VMD Tcl script that draws the C-alpha trace (Angstrom):
set ca {
  {-29.45 -52.02 34.86}
  {-30.11 -55.72 34.35}
  {-30.97 -57.30 31.04}
  {-34.58 -57.76 32.15}
  {-35.00 -54.01 32.74}
  {-34.46 -53.19 29.07}
  {-37.86 -53.34 27.40}
  {-38.66 -52.71 23.77}
  {-41.99 -51.20 22.84}
  {-43.99 -53.64 20.74}
  {-45.50 -52.21 17.55}
  {-48.50 -54.58 17.48}
  {-50.02 -57.53 19.23}
  {-48.62 -60.77 17.73}
  {-52.14 -62.21 17.65}
  {-52.91 -59.58 14.99}
  {-50.52 -61.44 12.64}
  {-52.33 -64.73 13.34}
  {-55.62 -63.06 12.44}
  {-54.05 -61.63 9.27}
  {-52.73 -65.06 8.19}
  {-56.06 -66.74 9.03}
  {-57.99 -64.14 7.02}
  {-55.66 -64.44 4.02}
  {-56.10 -68.22 4.04}
  {-59.89 -68.01 4.48}
  {-59.67 -69.93 7.76}
  {-62.55 -69.43 10.13}
  {-61.43 -68.13 13.50}
  {-62.73 -66.59 16.68}
  {-60.86 -63.93 18.57}
  {-62.18 -64.20 22.10}
  {-60.01 -61.38 23.45}
  {-57.06 -59.22 22.44}
  {-54.46 -61.88 23.31}
  {-56.19 -65.05 22.06}
  {-57.46 -66.49 18.80}
  {-58.89 -69.94 18.08}
  {-59.59 -71.85 14.90}
  {-60.43 -75.32 13.67}
  {-58.05 -76.95 11.20}
  {-59.17 -80.09 9.40}
  {-56.57 -82.80 9.08}
  {-56.64 -86.27 7.61}
  {-57.43 -87.95 10.95}
  {-59.31 -85.29 12.91}
  {-60.45 -81.71 13.19}
  {-57.87 -79.96 15.36}
  {-58.82 -77.16 17.73}
  {-55.95 -74.70 17.55}
  {-55.54 -71.72 19.83}
  {-52.85 -69.06 19.91}
  {-52.24 -67.02 23.05}
  {-49.92 -64.06 23.46}
  {-48.10 -64.26 26.81}
  {-46.76 -60.77 27.45}
  {-44.84 -61.67 30.62}
  {-42.50 -64.02 28.75}
  {-42.95 -62.44 25.29}
  {-44.07 -65.72 23.83}
  {-46.74 -66.72 21.33}
  {-48.14 -70.01 22.59}
  {-49.90 -72.53 20.34}
  {-52.08 -75.32 21.70}
  {-53.52 -77.91 19.33}
  {-56.08 -80.35 20.73}
  {-58.04 -83.13 19.15}
  {-61.14 -84.93 20.31}
  {-59.61 -87.94 21.98}
  {-60.71 -88.58 25.54}
  {-58.28 -90.62 27.59}
  {-60.05 -93.08 29.91}
  {-58.60 -93.43 33.41}
  {-57.57 -97.02 32.68}
  {-55.35 -95.83 29.78}
  {-53.69 -92.78 31.40}
  {-50.45 -94.55 32.38}
  {-49.97 -96.06 28.92}
  {-50.75 -92.71 27.26}
  {-48.09 -91.09 29.47}
  {-45.60 -93.74 28.31}
  {-46.62 -93.01 24.72}
  {-46.21 -89.26 25.26}
  {-42.67 -89.87 26.49}
  {-41.82 -91.91 23.39}
  {-43.41 -89.41 21.02}
  {-41.80 -86.37 22.64}
  {-38.42 -88.05 22.15}
  {-39.14 -87.98 18.39}
  {-40.66 -84.50 18.04}
  {-38.13 -81.82 17.07}
  {-40.12 -78.75 18.15}
  {-43.00 -78.54 20.61}
  {-44.35 -81.38 22.71}
  {-47.44 -83.42 23.45}
  {-49.03 -83.27 26.86}
  {-51.96 -84.82 28.68}
  {-54.29 -82.06 29.80}
  {-55.68 -83.74 32.87}
  {-58.49 -81.20 33.45}
  {-60.23 -82.47 30.31}
  {-58.42 -85.81 29.89}
  {-57.35 -84.87 26.36}
  {-54.04 -84.87 24.54}
  {-52.73 -81.53 23.30}
  {-49.71 -80.45 21.31}
  {-48.02 -77.30 22.58}
  {-45.36 -75.09 21.10}
  {-44.20 -71.50 21.59}
  {-42.58 -68.85 19.46}
  {-40.30 -66.63 21.53}
  {-40.54 -62.97 20.50}
  {-38.29 -61.37 23.10}
  {-37.03 -57.85 22.69}
  {-40.00 -56.59 20.71}
  {-39.61 -59.04 17.80}
  {-42.66 -59.32 15.57}
  {-43.82 -62.63 14.05}
  {-43.82 -62.99 10.28}
  {-46.58 -64.68 8.32}
  {-44.12 -67.48 7.42}
  {-43.35 -68.09 11.10}
  {-47.05 -68.28 11.91}
  {-47.73 -70.67 9.02}
  {-44.80 -72.90 9.98}
  {-45.85 -72.89 13.63}
  {-49.36 -73.97 12.68}
  {-48.37 -76.48 10.00}
  {-45.72 -78.13 12.20}
  {-48.30 -78.55 14.98}
  {-50.87 -80.12 12.65}
  {-48.20 -82.34 11.05}
  {-47.10 -83.59 14.49}
  {-50.71 -84.33 15.44}
  {-51.33 -86.11 12.15}
  {-48.14 -88.17 12.50}
  {-49.02 -89.54 15.95}
  {-52.83 -89.43 16.09}
  {-53.10 -93.11 15.20}
  {-50.68 -94.09 17.97}
  {-53.03 -92.55 20.53}
  {-55.94 -94.40 18.90}
  {-54.06 -97.71 19.02}
  {-53.40 -97.34 22.76}
  {-56.91 -96.20 23.67}
  {-59.05 -98.32 21.35}
  {-56.89 -101.30 20.36}
  {-55.18 -101.85 23.69}
  {-51.65 -101.74 22.26}
  {-48.86 -100.68 24.57}
  {-46.89 -97.51 23.81}
  {-43.98 -99.29 22.13}
  {-46.22 -101.35 19.83}
  {-48.30 -98.28 18.91}
  {-45.14 -96.35 17.99}
  {-43.83 -99.27 15.95}
  {-47.06 -99.31 13.93}
  {-47.14 -95.58 13.16}
  {-43.43 -95.32 12.42}
  {-43.55 -98.28 10.01}
  {-42.62 -97.14 6.50}
  {-43.32 -99.06 3.32}
  {-40.45 -99.39 0.87}
  {-40.89 -100.30 -2.78}
  {-44.00 -101.13 -4.78}
  {-46.36 -104.06 -4.85}
}
mol new
graphics top color blue
foreach p $ca { graphics top sphere $p radius 0.5 }
foreach p [lrange $ca 0 end-1] q [lrange $ca 1 end] { graphics top cylinder $p $q radius 0.2 }
display resetview
């Protein structure tokens, strides 16, 4: 018997926990099917479209967080450079350019191998870390697309921290 042949029976669908957490926090959500749930989370810079998908084949709960930011063809290469710089800073998850829609998304997964069940704290941390990452770098994407800054300059602007008081 190989390690892959050993399968644990799952007690519930992990998306059920997402629905439970969303209900307890009075978040509006839509469950399009048994393995998917979507919601809108308002941030400081944008309203983020968040979807969770249960991927049975790899026992992974996948989060995708998109924001309304269309990438024009002329800016694709610079956005890809920016994605590379940002992903070097992000501890968990990553940003990606979803070419089908020309939008930027943040993706992250929670591995639940062996029948592990997600906790409400894991779900909340997964969601909050995604929104925090989007909030931290949203302006950098704006600077590249609308202000014409290159990736390095955009990162320098958003990573600038003020010290002291005026």
